[in-house]
N, C-alpha and C positions, 0 to 999 in steps of 0.2 A: 248185475254188476257186483264185484267183490266188495265186501265191506272193508271199512277202514282198518279194522282189527286184523283181518286176513292179510291185507296188503302190508300192514306193519309187521306181522309175523314173518312174511316172506322176506321183507327187508332185513329183519333181524337174523333170519337163517342165512341169507346170502352174506351178511356182514360177518357172521361167525365163520362161514366157510372161507371168506377172504382173510380173516385173521389167522385161521389155521394154515391156509396156504402161505401167507406171509411168514409165519413162524417156520414152516417147513423150508421155505426158500432161504430164510435167514440162516437156518441150521446148515443147509447145503452150502451157502456162501461161506460160512465159517470153516467148514471142512475143506472147501476149495482153497481158501486162504492158507490154511495149514499145509495143504499139499504143495501149494505154490512156494511157500517158505522152505519146505523140505527140499524141493527140487532146486531152489536157488542155492541152498547150502551145498547140495550134492554137486551142482555145477561149479561152484567156487572151489570145492575140493578137487574136482576133476581137472579144472583149469590149472590149479597149483601143481597137481601131479604131472600134467602134460608139460608144464614149464620145466619141472625138475627133470623129466625124462629127456626133453629137448636139450637141456644143458648137459646131461650125461652123454647123450649122443654126440654133441659137439666136442666134448672132451675126448670121447673114444675116437672120433674121426681125426682129431688132432694127434692123439697118441699113435694112431695107425699111420698117419702120414709121416711122423717121426720115425716109426719103425721101418716103413718102406724106404725112407731116405737112408737110414743106417744100412739096410740090406743092399741098397744100390751103391752106397759108399764102399761096402765090403767087396761087392762085385767089381767095382771100378778099381779098387786097390789091388785085387787079385789079378785083374787084367794087366795093370801097370807092372806088377811083379813079373808076370809071365813075359811081357814085352822086354823087360830089363834082362831077364834070364836069356831070352833069345838073342838080344843084342850082345850080351856077354859071350855067348857061344860063337856068334859071328866074329867078334873081335879075336877070340882065341883062334879061330880058323884062319883069320887073316894074318895073324902073327906067324903062323907056321910056314 
């Protein structure tokens, strides 16, 4: 049977290993907390940039819709002018 001194030495050695392991785990935990914080900051920045880009996209879509409306208006005005000219030609022909 192992003596009390040997058992005590084993307990002390195991305790020292547990303390070392605890310190290593604490260090890893601190590093993970820092990484988590950095990722959260990056996420907030990314979210802000996404919102800015979505707003720019909305403005561009709105501007494009106005542009298309103006083009359509010009096309419609041109067609109306063409019809008026045709009507004028017909009226001139009818007067003869």
